[in-house]
One Martini backbone bead per residue (centre of mass of N, CA, C, O) as a GRO file, in nm:
protein
  579
    1MET     BB    1   8.695  10.924   8.265
    2VAL     BB    2   8.406  10.887   8.486
    3ALA     BB    3   8.240  10.720   8.693
    4GLU     BB    4   7.940  10.693   8.792
    5GLY     BB    5   7.925  10.834   9.121
    6ARG     BB    6   8.245  10.952   9.177
    7LEU     BB    7   8.166  11.235   9.228
    8TRP     BB    8   8.302  11.513   9.410
    9HIS     BB    9   8.326  11.792   9.635
   10THR     BB   10   8.502  12.086   9.723
   11SER     BB   11   8.630  12.315   9.885
   12PRO     BB   12   8.833  12.545   9.892
   13VAL     BB   13   9.148  12.607   9.905
   14PRO     BB   14   9.350  12.672  10.141
   15ASP     BB   15   9.532  12.869  10.318
   16THR     BB   16   9.877  12.814  10.339
   17SER     BB   17   9.920  12.979  10.625
   18LEU     BB   18   9.733  12.769  10.762
   19THR     BB   19   9.734  12.610  11.098
   20THR     BB   20   9.584  12.386  11.289
   21THR     BB   21   9.605  12.322  11.666
   22ASP     BB   22   9.330  12.235  11.763
   23GLN     BB   23   9.222  11.926  11.893
   24SER     BB   24   8.893  11.992  11.923
   25HIS     BB   25   8.821  11.987  11.643
   26THR     BB   26   8.575  11.893  11.372
   27SER     BB   27   8.696  12.112  11.187
   28THR     BB   28   8.858  12.293  10.915
   29THR     BB   29   8.988  12.568  10.816
   30GLY     BB   30   8.948  12.535  10.468
   31ALA     BB   31   8.880  12.245  10.462
   32PRO     BB   32   8.781  11.981  10.308
   33ASP     BB   33   8.442  11.843  10.288
   34VAL     BB   34   8.438  11.522  10.204
   35ALA     BB   35   8.224  11.338  10.046
   36ALA     BB   36   8.094  11.052   9.985
   37PRO     BB   37   8.026  10.848   9.767
   38SER     BB   38   7.798  10.669   9.638
   39GLY     BB   39   7.777  10.400   9.871
   40LEU     BB   40   8.019  10.534  10.045
   41PRO     BB   41   8.153  10.547  10.326
   42HIS     BB   42   8.370  10.703  10.536
   43GLN     BB   43   8.505  10.404  10.533
   44TRP     BB   44   8.659  10.371  10.247
   45TRP     BB   45   8.925  10.197  10.318
   46ARG     BB   46   8.809   9.903  10.360
   47HIS     BB   47   8.757   9.879  10.007
   48ALA     BB   48   8.992  10.003   9.868
   49VAL     BB   49   9.183  10.129   9.588
   50ILE     BB   50   9.534  10.197   9.602
   51TYR     BB   51   9.762  10.408   9.432
   52GLN     BB   52  10.102  10.402   9.382
   53VAL     BB   53  10.310  10.694   9.373
   54TYR     BB   54  10.620  10.743   9.233
   55VAL     BB   55  10.705  11.052   9.185
   56ARG     BB   56  10.984  11.029   9.019
   57SER     BB   57  10.826  10.786   8.811
   58PHE     BB   58  10.555  10.891   8.659
   59ALA     BB   59  10.567  11.222   8.576
   60ASP     BB   60  10.709  11.462   8.342
   61SER     BB   61  10.656  11.813   8.284
   62ASN     BB   62  10.978  11.949   8.220
   63GLY     BB   63  11.222  11.749   8.113
   64ASP     BB   64  11.435  11.656   8.369
   65GLY     BB   65  11.374  11.329   8.443
   66GLU     BB   66  11.156  11.402   8.668
   67GLY     BB   67  10.911  11.366   8.855
   68ASP     BB   68  10.590  11.540   8.929
   69LEU     BB   69  10.309  11.701   9.023
   70PRO     BB   70  10.203  11.801   8.747
   71GLY     BB   71  10.227  11.523   8.615
   72ILE     BB   72  10.016  11.387   8.791
   73THR     BB   73   9.776  11.571   8.735
   74ALA     BB   74   9.767  11.504   8.425
   75ARG     BB   75   9.717  11.174   8.506
   76LEU     BB   76   9.449  11.137   8.672
   77PRO     BB   77   9.247  11.031   8.456
   78TYR     BB   78   9.378  10.752   8.440
   79LEU     BB   79   9.304  10.664   8.733
   80ALA     BB   80   9.001  10.698   8.707
   81GLU     BB   81   8.971  10.494   8.468
   82LEU     BB   82   9.095  10.249   8.607
   83GLY     BB   83   8.939  10.247   8.921
   84VAL     BB   84   9.040  10.393   9.153
   85ASP     BB   85   9.015  10.566   9.479
   86ALA     BB   86   9.330  10.624   9.520
   87LEU     BB   87   9.633  10.803   9.614
   88TRP     BB   88   9.982  10.743   9.679
   89LEU     BB   89  10.238  10.953   9.794
   90THR     BB   90  10.542  10.985   9.788
   91PRO     BB   91  10.789  11.168   9.876
   92PHE     BB   92  10.797  11.553   9.821
   93TYR     BB   93  11.006  11.657   9.996
   94PRO     BB   94  11.263  11.797  10.107
   95SER     BB   95  11.570  11.646   9.967
   96PRO     BB   96  11.876  11.472   9.901
   97LEU     BB   97  11.822  11.168   9.807
   98ALA     BB   98  11.958  10.922   9.970
   99ASP     BB   99  11.640  10.778   9.997
  100GLY     BB  100  11.414  10.871   9.785
  101GLY     BB  101  11.288  11.086  10.024
  102TYR     BB  102  11.327  10.928  10.316
  103ASP     BB  103  11.496  11.206  10.356
  104VAL     BB  104  11.379  11.457  10.550
  105ALA     BB  105  11.410  11.822  10.569
  106ASP     BB  106  11.088  11.900  10.517
  107TYR     BB  107  10.748  11.842  10.616
  108ARG     BB  108  10.623  12.153  10.498
  109ASP     BB  109  10.704  12.085  10.189
  110VAL     BB  110  10.832  12.126   9.855
  111ASP     BB  111  11.026  12.012   9.630
  112PRO     BB  112  11.139  12.184   9.357
  113ARG     BB  113  11.156  11.928   9.165
  114TYR     BB  114  10.820  11.889   9.213
  115GLY     BB  115  10.749  12.190   9.316
  116THR     BB  116  10.469  12.320   9.491
  117LEU     BB  117  10.218  12.394   9.700
  118GLY     BB  118  10.034  12.476   9.467
  119ASP     BB  119  10.061  12.203   9.319
  120PHE     BB  120   9.940  12.035   9.542
  121ASP     BB  121   9.663  12.171   9.558
  122ALA     BB  122   9.589  12.106   9.263
  123LEU     BB  123   9.596  11.802   9.292
  124VAL     BB  124   9.378  11.768   9.508
  125GLU     BB  125   9.149  11.908   9.361
  126ARG     BB  126   9.149  11.726   9.107
  127ALA     BB  127   9.110  11.457   9.248
  128HIS     BB  128   8.836  11.520   9.381
  129ARG     BB  129   8.687  11.579   9.108
  130LEU     BB  130   8.755  11.262   9.017
  131GLY     BB  131   8.722  11.073   9.285
  132LEU     BB  132   9.001  11.115   9.442
  133ARG     BB  133   9.208  11.028   9.682
  134VAL     BB  134   9.467  11.149   9.924
  135VAL     BB  135   9.782  11.005  10.002
  136VAL     BB  136  10.052  11.053  10.231
  137ASP     BB  137  10.370  11.052  10.325
  138ILE     BB  138  10.530  10.954  10.638
  139VAL     BB  139  10.850  11.015  10.834
  140PRO     BB  140  10.905  10.934  11.182
  141ASN     BB  141  11.183  10.784  11.248
  142HIS     BB  142  11.330  10.996  11.051
  143THR     BB  143  11.562  11.211  10.922
  144SER     BB  144  11.752  11.421  10.783
  145SER     BB  145  12.072  11.550  10.809
  146ALA     BB  146  11.950  11.833  10.682
  147HIS     BB  147  11.793  11.893  10.908
  148ARG     BB  148  11.773  12.142  11.133
  149TRP     BB  149  11.782  11.970  11.386
  150PHE     BB  150  12.050  11.820  11.324
  151GLN     BB  151  12.227  12.067  11.288
  152GLN     BB  152  12.178  12.166  11.577
  153ALA     BB  153  12.291  11.915  11.719
  154LEU     BB  154  12.581  11.935  11.617
  155ALA     BB  155  12.631  12.229  11.728
  156ALA     BB  156  12.556  12.185  12.043
  157GLY     BB  157  12.612  11.911  12.162
  158PRO     BB  158  12.651  11.744  12.430
  159GLY     BB  159  12.351  11.746  12.633
  160SER     BB  160  12.148  11.874  12.456
  161ALA     BB  161  11.832  11.952  12.346
  162GLU     BB  162  11.892  11.897  12.047
  163ARG     BB  163  11.993  11.597  12.090
  164ALA     BB  164  11.722  11.485  12.231
  165ARG     BB  165  11.569  11.432  11.951
  166TYR     BB  166  11.780  11.217  11.943
  167VAL     BB  167  12.022  10.937  11.924
  168PHE     BB  168  12.265  10.982  12.157
  169ARG     BB  169  12.601  10.841  12.220
  170ASP     BB  170  12.840  10.696  12.374
  171GLY     BB  171  13.103  10.510  12.344
  172GLN     BB  172  13.302  10.243  12.352
  173GLY     BB  173  13.556  10.233  12.546
  174PRO     BB  174  13.813  10.431  12.649
  175ASP     BB  175  13.759  10.630  12.368
  176GLY     BB  176  13.474  10.575  12.220
  177SER     BB  177  13.528  10.403  11.931
  178ALA     BB  178  13.283  10.232  11.986
  179PRO     BB  179  12.991  10.138  11.953
  180PRO     BB  180  12.720  10.133  12.172
  181SER     BB  181  12.629   9.889  11.977
  182ASP     BB  182  12.506   9.601  11.770
  183TRP     BB  183  12.340   9.756  11.585
  184HIS     BB  184  12.158   9.745  11.278
  185ALA     BB  185  12.147   9.829  10.950
  186VAL     BB  186  11.944   9.778  10.687
  187PHE     BB  187  12.177   9.884  10.468
  188GLY     BB  188  12.417   9.825  10.645
  189GLY     BB  189  12.583   9.781  10.912
  190SER     BB  190  12.594  10.005  11.134
  191ALA     BB  191  12.366  10.211  11.343
  192TRP     BB  192  12.631  10.386  11.380
  193GLU     BB  193  12.754  10.732  11.403
  194ARG     BB  194  13.020  10.942  11.407
  195THR     BB  195  13.121  11.234  11.543
  196PRO     BB  196  13.358  11.480  11.577
  197ASP     BB  197  13.309  11.477  11.911
  198GLY     BB  198  13.254  11.134  11.955
  199GLN     BB  199  12.981  11.078  11.914
  200TRP     BB  200  12.675  10.892  11.863
  201TYR     BB  201  12.433  10.797  11.611
  202LEU     BB  202  12.125  10.683  11.514
  203HIS     BB  203  12.076  10.449  11.221
  204LEU     BB  204  11.859  10.215  11.075
  205PHE     BB  205  11.980  10.300  10.800
  206ASP     BB  206  12.118  10.574  10.711
  207PRO     BB  207  12.336  10.822  10.800
  208SER     BB  208  12.121  11.034  10.660
  209GLN     BB  209  11.909  10.887  10.896
  210PRO     BB  210  11.829  11.000  11.178
  211ASP     BB  211  11.698  10.909  11.470
  212LEU     BB  212  11.437  10.956  11.659
  213ASP     BB  213  11.309  11.057  11.983
  214TRP     BB  214  10.996  10.942  12.117
  215GLY     BB  215  11.058  11.055  12.422
  216ASN     BB  216  11.010  11.337  12.292
  217SER     BB  217  10.784  11.595  12.293
  218GLU     BB  218  10.872  11.756  12.041
  219VAL     BB  219  10.822  11.532  11.839
  220HIS     BB  220  10.523  11.501  11.878
  221GLU     BB  221  10.432  11.796  11.818
  222ASP     BB  222  10.552  11.820  11.532
  223PHE     BB  223  10.382  11.590  11.400
  224LEU     BB  224  10.106  11.705  11.460
  225ALA     BB  225  10.154  11.956  11.287
  226THR     BB  226  10.201  11.803  11.024
  227LEU     BB  227   9.932  11.667  10.998
  228ARG     BB  228   9.763  11.932  10.993
  229PHE     BB  229   9.887  12.066  10.750
  230TRP     BB  230   9.778  11.845  10.541
  231LEU     BB  231   9.484  11.832  10.627
  232ASP     BB  232   9.431  12.141  10.564
  233ARG     BB  233   9.493  12.068  10.244
  234GLY     BB  234   9.308  11.781  10.198
  235VAL     BB  235   9.393  11.526  10.297
  236ASP     BB  236   9.291  11.169  10.356
  237GLY     BB  237   9.590  11.062  10.435
  238PHE     BB  238   9.834  10.814  10.561
  239ARG     BB  239  10.159  10.688  10.518
  240ILE     BB  240  10.367  10.490  10.736
  241ASP     BB  241  10.687  10.482  10.793
  242VAL     BB  242  10.810  10.261  10.992
  243ALA     BB  243  10.581  10.195  11.218
  244HIS     BB  244  10.767   9.976  11.400
  245GLY     BB  245  11.028  10.195  11.489
  246LEU     BB  246  10.993  10.429  11.704
  247ALA     BB  247  11.016  10.253  11.942
  248LYS     BB  248  11.268  10.241  12.211
  249ASP     BB  249  11.519  10.078  12.394
  250LEU     BB  250  11.730  10.317  12.590
  251SER     BB  251  11.837  10.160  12.806
  252GLU     BB  252  12.088  10.108  13.037
  253PRO     BB  253  12.220   9.897  12.868
  254LEU     BB  254  12.229   9.827  12.560
  255ARG     BB  255  12.098   9.586  12.380
  256SER     BB  256  12.144   9.303  12.225
  257VAL     BB  257  12.111   9.150  11.869
  258ALA     BB  258  12.258   8.874  11.811
  259GLU     BB  259  11.972   8.688  11.814
  260ASP     BB  260  11.858   8.874  11.603
  261GLY     BB  261  11.721   9.009  11.345
  262GLU     BB  262  11.880   9.255  11.130
  263HIS     BB  263  11.650   9.265  10.925
  264LEU     BB  264  11.361   9.404  10.825
  265LEU     BB  265  11.266   9.115  10.671
  266SER     BB  266  11.273   8.969  10.908
  267ALA     BB  267  11.185   8.820  11.192
  268ILE     BB  268  11.024   8.994  11.407
  269GLY     BB  269  11.080   8.988  11.775
  270GLY     BB  270  10.856   9.136  11.890
  271HIS     BB  271  10.799   9.338  12.183
  272ASN     BB  272  11.132   9.296  12.285
  273HIS     BB  273  11.267   9.456  12.092
  274PRO     BB  274  11.462   9.735  12.092
  275TYR     BB  275  11.333   9.857  11.776
  276TRP     BB  276  11.096   9.647  11.711
  277ASP     BB  277  10.773   9.626  11.779
  278ARG     BB  278  10.680   9.797  12.017
  279ASP     BB  279  10.430   9.865  12.239
  280GLU     BB  280  10.478  10.182  12.265
  281VAL     BB  281  10.384  10.269  11.971
  282HIS     BB  282  10.067  10.280  12.016
  283GLU     BB  283  10.043  10.560  12.155
  284ILE     BB  284  10.109  10.727  11.910
  285TYR     BB  285   9.852  10.632  11.738
  286ARG     BB  286   9.644  10.739  11.935
  287GLU     BB  287   9.724  11.031  11.902
  288TRP     BB  288   9.672  11.043  11.593
  289ARG     BB  289   9.375  10.953  11.590
  290ARG     BB  290   9.261  11.206  11.727
  291VAL     BB  291   9.325  11.386  11.487
  292LEU     BB  292   9.175  11.234  11.257
  293ASP     BB  293   8.886  11.241  11.410
  294ALA     BB  294   8.859  11.568  11.409
  295TYR     BB  295   8.768  11.525  11.129
  296SER     BB  296   8.535  11.620  10.853
  297PRO     BB  297   8.585  11.359  10.780
  298PRO     BB  298   8.764  11.120  10.870
  299ARG     BB  299   9.083  11.017  10.866
  300MET     BB  300   9.365  10.823  10.753
  301ALA     BB  301   9.586  10.527  10.831
  302CYS     BB  302   9.890  10.359  10.714
  303GLY     BB  303  10.101  10.089  10.799
  304GLU     BB  304  10.447  10.007  10.796
  305ALA     BB  305  10.448   9.672  10.929
  306TRP     BB  306  10.712   9.477  11.025
  307VAL     BB  307  10.616   9.159  11.134
  308HIS     BB  308  10.585   8.820  11.277
  309SER     BB  309  10.257   8.858  11.270
  310PRO     BB  310   9.923   8.904  11.237
  311ALA     BB  311   9.874   8.969  11.536
  312ARG     BB  312  10.070   9.209  11.550
  313ARG     BB  313   9.942   9.376  11.321
  314ALA     BB  314   9.654   9.409  11.451
  315LEU     BB  315   9.739   9.618  11.672
  316TYR     BB  316   9.748   9.867  11.464
  317VAL     BB  317   9.406   9.819  11.405
  318ARG     BB  318   9.271   9.927  11.626
  319PRO     BB  319   9.009  10.142  11.692
  320ASP     BB  320   9.246  10.362  11.823
  321GLU     BB  321   9.423  10.355  11.563
  322LEU     BB  322   9.479  10.238  11.288
  323HIS     BB  323   9.326  10.142  10.974
  324GLN     BB  324   9.602  10.028  10.851
  325ALA     BB  325   9.803   9.733  10.737
  326PHE     BB  326  10.024   9.583  10.572
  327ASN     BB  327  10.026   9.266  10.390
  328PHE     BB  328  10.323   9.091  10.385
  329ASP     BB  329  10.243   8.793  10.379
  330PHE     BB  330  10.123   8.803  10.095
  331LEU     BB  331  10.369   8.909   9.943
  332GLN     BB  332  10.565   8.660  10.059
  333ALA     BB  333  10.422   8.454   9.925
  334SER     BB  334  10.424   8.183   9.762
  335TRP     BB  335  10.353   7.999   9.457
  336THR     BB  336  10.107   7.864   9.647
  337ALA     BB  337   9.829   7.748   9.789
  338GLU     BB  338   9.929   7.719  10.079
  339SER     BB  339  10.060   8.001  10.121
  340MET     BB  340   9.819   8.177  10.042
  341ARG     BB  341   9.609   8.062  10.237
  342ALA     BB  342   9.753   8.126  10.499
  343ALA     BB  343   9.763   8.433  10.463
  344ILE     BB  344   9.457   8.474  10.442
  345VAL     BB  345   9.348   8.336  10.698
  346GLU     BB  346   9.527   8.480  10.913
  347SER     BB  347   9.455   8.773  10.835
  348LEU     BB  348   9.147   8.766  10.868
  349ALA     BB  349   9.146   8.675  11.163
  350ALA     BB  350   9.309   8.910  11.287
  351SER     BB  351   9.125   9.143  11.190
  352ALA     BB  352   8.858   9.045  11.322
  353GLN     BB  353   8.951   9.080  11.623
  354VAL     BB  354   8.953   9.423  11.561
  355GLY     BB  355   8.755   9.521  11.317
  356ALA     BB  356   8.922   9.495  11.055
  357SER     BB  357   9.051   9.534  10.756
  358THR     BB  358   9.225   9.405  10.495
  359THR     BB  359   9.561   9.470  10.354
  360TRP     BB  360   9.658   9.439  10.028
  361VAL     BB  361   9.980   9.331   9.876
  362LEU     BB  362  10.238   9.282   9.605
  363SER     BB  363  10.377   9.575   9.587
  364ASN     BB  364  10.661   9.810   9.580
  365HIS     BB  365  10.940  10.030   9.620
  366ASP     BB  366  11.097   9.775   9.798
  367VAL     BB  367  11.019   9.548   9.585
  368MET     BB  368  10.992   9.302   9.384
  369ARG     BB  369  10.841   9.246   9.117
  370GLU     BB  370  10.608   8.999   9.051
  371ALA     BB  371  10.689   8.914   8.761
  372THR     BB  372  10.973   8.829   8.879
  373ARG     BB  373  10.924   8.678   9.145
  374TYR     BB  374  10.739   8.448   8.998
  375ALA     BB  375  11.002   8.356   8.807
  376LEU     BB  376  11.152   8.219   9.007
  377PRO     BB  377  11.293   7.968   9.120
  378PRO     BB  378  11.258   7.734   9.332
  379GLY     BB  379  11.410   7.856   9.635
  380THR     BB  380  11.461   8.138   9.578
  381ASP     BB  381  11.577   8.425   9.680
  382ASP     BB  382  11.314   8.694   9.739
  383VAL     BB  383  11.433   8.935   9.811
  384PRO     BB  384  11.434   9.269   9.714
  385TRP     BB  385  11.752   9.215   9.654
  386LEU     BB  386  11.949   9.171   9.410
  387ARG     BB  387  12.216   9.031   9.313
  388ALA     BB  388  12.494   9.124   9.143
  389GLU     BB  389  12.548   8.814   9.146
  390GLY     BB  390  12.394   8.523   9.039
  391ALA     BB  391  12.143   8.551   8.890
  392PRO     BB  392  11.871   8.408   8.808
  393PRO     BB  393  11.673   8.275   8.601
  394ILE     BB  394  11.406   8.428   8.399
  395ASP     BB  395  11.049   8.367   8.360
  396LEU     BB  396  10.846   8.606   8.241
  397GLU     BB  397  10.603   8.460   8.131
  398LEU     BB  398  10.533   8.319   8.394
  399GLY     BB  399  10.533   8.566   8.585
  400THR     BB  400  10.305   8.721   8.439
  401ARG     BB  401  10.087   8.510   8.467
  402ARG     BB  402  10.091   8.511   8.778
  403ALA     BB  403  10.040   8.815   8.823
  404ARG     BB  404   9.757   8.816   8.702
  405ALA     BB  405   9.637   8.613   8.902
  406ALA     BB  406   9.708   8.769   9.162
  407ALA     BB  407   9.532   9.013   9.104
  408LEU     BB  408   9.260   8.864   9.117
  409LEU     BB  409   9.293   8.759   9.396
  410MET     BB  410   9.324   9.026   9.549
  411LEU     BB  411   9.056   9.170   9.428
  412ALA     BB  412   8.863   8.936   9.567
  413LEU     BB  413   8.921   9.025   9.840
  414PRO     BB  414   8.856   9.126  10.141
  415GLY     BB  415   8.900   9.467  10.136
  416SER     BB  416   9.199   9.613  10.062
  417ALA     BB  417   9.410   9.767   9.795
  418TYR     BB  418   9.743   9.783   9.659
  419VAL     BB  419   9.884   9.962   9.375
  420TYR     BB  420  10.160   9.963   9.194
  421GLN     BB  421  10.313  10.123   8.974
  422GLY     BB  422  10.286   9.902   8.682
  423GLU     BB  423  10.114   9.655   8.744
  424GLU     BB  424   9.897   9.720   8.517
  425LEU     BB  425  10.151   9.651   8.300
  426GLY     BB  426  10.353   9.419   8.389
  427LEU     BB  427  10.609   9.502   8.512
  428PRO     BB  428  10.934   9.445   8.549
  429GLU     BB  429  11.224   9.399   8.669
  430VAL     BB  430  11.525   9.583   8.659
  431VAL     BB  431  11.830   9.388   8.649
  432ASP     BB  432  12.033   9.575   8.431
  433LEU     BB  433  12.145   9.810   8.558
  434PRO     BB  434  12.375  10.023   8.564
  435GLU     BB  435  12.597  10.087   8.806
  436ASP     BB  436  12.608  10.410   8.752
  437ALA     BB  437  12.276  10.428   8.815
  438LEU     BB  438  12.283  10.361   9.100
  439GLN     BB  439  12.107  10.496   9.417
  440ASP     BB  440  12.085  10.301   9.626
  441PRO     BB  441  12.225  10.260   9.941
  442VAL     BB  442  12.261   9.951   9.930
  443TRP     BB  443  12.498   9.936   9.732
  444GLU     BB  444  12.712  10.069   9.920
  445ARG     BB  445  12.654   9.931  10.205
  446SER     BB  446  12.714   9.631  10.064
  447GLY     BB  447  12.963   9.646   9.873
  448HIS     BB  448  12.823   9.561   9.597
  449ARG     BB  449  12.616   9.303   9.655
  450GLU     BB  450  12.357   9.491   9.633
  451ARG     BB  451  12.144   9.664   9.412
  452GLY     BB  452  11.861   9.709   9.507
  453ARG     BB  453  11.550   9.916   9.426
  454ASP     BB  454  11.564  10.043   9.132
  455GLY     BB  455  11.414   9.820   8.953
  456CYS     BB  456  11.112   9.937   9.068
  457ARG     BB  457  11.175  10.270   8.982
  458VAL     BB  458  11.132  10.288   8.698
  459PRO     BB  459  11.001  10.466   8.473
  460ILE     BB  460  10.708  10.480   8.323
  461PRO     BB  461  10.527  10.395   8.036
  462TRP     BB  462  10.314  10.575   7.792
  463SER     BB  463  10.466  10.528   7.521
  464THR     BB  464  10.615  10.374   7.233
  465GLU     BB  465  10.790  10.641   7.228
  466GLY     BB  466  11.078  10.804   7.292
  467PRO     BB  467  11.312  10.897   7.532
  468SER     BB  468  11.064  10.804   7.776
  469TYR     BB  469  10.786  10.697   7.693
  470GLY     BB  470  10.622  10.969   7.803
  471PHE     BB  471  10.729  11.066   8.079
  472GLY     BB  472  10.882  11.275   7.889
  473THR     BB  473  11.079  11.490   7.681
  474GLY     BB  474  11.307  11.332   7.796
  475GLY     BB  475  11.457  11.165   8.002
  476SER     BB  476  11.566  10.944   8.273
  477TRP     BB  477  11.695  10.881   8.588
  478LEU     BB  478  11.626  10.595   8.483
  479PRO     BB  479  11.674  10.349   8.273
  480GLN     BB  480  11.497  10.217   8.010
  481PRO     BB  481  11.392   9.969   7.846
  482ALA     BB  482  11.351   9.897   7.511
  483SER     BB  483  11.072   9.721   7.565
  484TRP     BB  484  10.861   9.941   7.694
  485GLY     BB  485  10.679  10.028   7.462
  486GLY     BB  486  10.503   9.755   7.469
  487LEU     BB  487  10.413   9.837   7.789
  488SER     BB  488  10.253  10.070   7.747
  489VAL     BB  489   9.969  10.241   7.765
  490ALA     BB  490   9.922  10.274   7.461
  491ALA     BB  491   9.958   9.973   7.383
  492GLN     BB  492   9.744   9.851   7.592
  493ALA     BB  493   9.484  10.015   7.519
  494ALA     BB  494   9.470   9.846   7.227
  495SER     BB  495   9.443   9.578   7.416
  496ALA     BB  496   9.224   9.336   7.529
  497GLY     BB  497   9.470   9.136   7.663
  498SER     BB  498   9.587   9.317   7.858
  499CYS     BB  499   9.681   9.416   8.166
  500LEU     BB  500   9.522   9.678   8.167
  501ALA     BB  501   9.248   9.554   8.090
  502LEU     BB  502   9.229   9.372   8.335
  503TYR     BB  503   9.226   9.591   8.553
  504ARG     BB  504   8.985   9.755   8.455
  505GLU     BB  505   8.779   9.524   8.476
  506ALA     BB  506   8.829   9.441   8.770
  507LEU     BB  507   8.763   9.720   8.901
  508GLY     BB  508   8.475   9.730   8.798
  509LEU     BB  509   8.375   9.463   8.932
  510ARG     BB  510   8.446   9.536   9.225
  511ARG     BB  511   8.213   9.743   9.260
  512ARG     BB  512   8.001   9.502   9.250
  513PHE     BB  513   8.174   9.262   9.442
  514GLY     BB  514   8.275   9.391   9.680
  515GLY     BB  515   8.377   9.454   9.998
  516ASP     BB  516   8.308   9.290  10.331
  517GLY     BB  517   8.241   9.023  10.256
  518GLU     BB  518   8.262   8.711  10.308
  519LEU     BB  519   8.459   8.412  10.306
  520HIS     BB  520   8.419   8.098  10.116
  521TRP     BB  521   8.521   7.788  10.097
  522LEU     BB  522   8.549   7.545   9.854
  523ALA     BB  523   8.456   7.244   9.778
  524GLY     BB  524   8.629   6.996   9.568
  525PHE     BB  525   8.931   7.087   9.606
  526ASP     BB  526   9.265   7.088   9.576
  527PRO     BB  527   9.469   7.235   9.820
  528GLU     BB  528   9.753   7.200   9.659
  529THR     BB  529   9.631   7.357   9.369
  530THR     BB  530   9.378   7.525   9.504
  531LEU     BB  531   9.179   7.823   9.491
  532ALA     BB  532   8.841   7.849   9.641
  533PHE     BB  533   8.593   8.115   9.646
  534ARG     BB  534   8.316   8.286   9.813
  535ARG     BB  535   8.129   8.564   9.809
  536GLU     BB  536   7.856   8.735   9.935
  537THR     BB  537   7.839   8.909   9.659
  538GLY     BB  538   7.880   8.662   9.418
  539LEU     BB  539   8.183   8.592   9.409
  540THR     BB  540   8.404   8.378   9.225
  541CYS     BB  541   8.729   8.230   9.302
  542VAL     BB  542   8.985   8.079   9.088
  543VAL     BB  543   9.306   7.910   9.146
  544ASN     BB  544   9.572   7.766   8.948
  545PHE     BB  545   9.873   7.594   9.073
  546GLY     BB  546   9.886   7.370   8.888
  547PRO     BB  547   9.982   7.154   8.601
  548ALA     BB  548   9.669   7.133   8.538
  549PRO     BB  549   9.378   7.152   8.428
  550LEU     BB  550   9.059   7.296   8.541
  551VAL     BB  551   8.751   7.245   8.638
  552LEU     BB  552   8.482   7.434   8.637
  553PRO     BB  553   8.251   7.580   8.790
  554ALA     BB  554   7.962   7.699   8.814
  555GLY     BB  555   7.913   7.984   8.604
  556GLU     BB  556   7.973   8.305   8.519
  557VAL     BB  557   8.206   8.441   8.325
  558LEU     BB  558   8.383   8.741   8.385
  559LEU     BB  559   8.703   8.669   8.443
  560ALA     BB  560   9.039   8.621   8.312
  561SER     BB  561   9.388   8.615   8.313
  562ASP     BB  562   9.339   8.399   8.087
  563GLU     BB  563   9.284   8.180   7.867
  564LEU     BB  564   9.055   7.945   7.815
  565ALA     BB  565   9.032   7.577   7.794
  566GLY     BB  566   8.745   7.459   7.721
  567GLY     BB  567   8.643   7.540   8.030
  568ALA     BB  568   8.928   7.549   8.144
  569LEU     BB  569   9.184   7.594   8.391
  570PRO     BB  570   9.481   7.691   8.371
  571PRO     BB  571   9.775   7.725   8.469
  572ASP     BB  572   9.832   8.012   8.632
  573THR     BB  573   9.514   8.082   8.684
  574ALA     BB  574   9.235   8.310   8.695
  575VAL     BB  575   8.882   8.330   8.806
  576TRP     BB  576   8.565   8.484   8.752
  577LEU     BB  577   8.240   8.428   8.905
  578ALA     BB  578   7.887   8.407   8.870
  579GLY     BB  579   7.645   8.229   9.077
   0.00000   0.00000   0.00000
């Protein structure tokens, strides 16, 4: 079922053998010229809701235990009925899966485990006919070690043009046996790996993910060709992995990071860090923006930019760069009125300075699901990776209640929002996966001290029973909890009070009350316990973070995250009002 006015049509799927390379074109041979839905301008991303599909865990069409493109295509009507505007596909490219597909071996093909290029074309065509746009992941910081370029680099040896595409250096010490610098890998250990001939290569993540050298013109040209390849197949935009990491200070001697945060999620140290959030990265995105703007209508790009302030993040969304950058300050805010308000105020102000809309997000494939994150005791370390031992007690009932309220808060804010698959079902983090099932490289690289991100990547349940709760006809690549049948789409579709019902109603109301209208904070509420604001569109949102029920302001109740108590707003609950 598709909401009235959301359908639009595309031209036929292009010949897959054609890739346009002329940067001056204003339209693309064979590419869909997708018109905006009624009432939605070409800058649809400014207030869209985009649903993240973790390809391997969404829907399995052939019973092999892994999600695939045909499985996604078959479930697209569910996303259209849910009420989102677009879907973002995590990497589906050929990959050894050392890091869940973010180790790409070929940027212009589909991994056979997920389907074919023909399956991708069918997905895009079906999505467009249902009124859904398609955003795909692109991973420009590093390739897989299985990529032909890296294999050529290993074979060519030191000083070769093939090695110049990556970051190779001689080691330190008389025999070069020490790493070239003290740079750290996000997944643990040194960011340098030694090759058999004695040189070292940089990998800011896993050794199977060698970093590219963006000072090399071949790297620039190849990624521009990759952008056009997928744009010519009809995609509407890109999500850019590690958008803050491409530019690096590789001048000799390489600088120490002993006094800087070594972890991706630590406070990134501004524009002068050797490899995070350097000013030079912005010229790359200006180059990409010229390609995106050459299509009619223009396509979009969203950056995964972990930076140390909203002001630094806003630099990525200046008018000639990216269109969006994930608001991780909002995701990382603690469940308090003060923390949430600060994230909202600072993010809106920074975005306004550059004329961009703010991009809100509560979870994704790299972080702990919010139903679990909001259940942790106060003061508990809530980094994305649960410790293998000593995990704190989790009050899932409380966490789920807060997650429902957070969803209404996020969807009431001006700008766009990203919803990770399973959020609409209220799925918790799976914290007790068997150790022999863990596949995230964090598990091994940390010496089995951190369990990694597999807990938020468990395949989602569609039906109340079956070997994988409707994910496929067989099992699933990560085991699902026995309780997930009750959280399935089928179970929640039949319940008026379910998390799924809440999301469907909220997304429907958002089409009526959303948009870019300003936010005005309401007076008369305790700022330590309450967030209350009114949008110019006529929507009022109130969230009670305090321990006692809150008297509601005047207005028609449109939707509440949980039952209201005699006209009062209970703790850890949000409400939308009109008027």
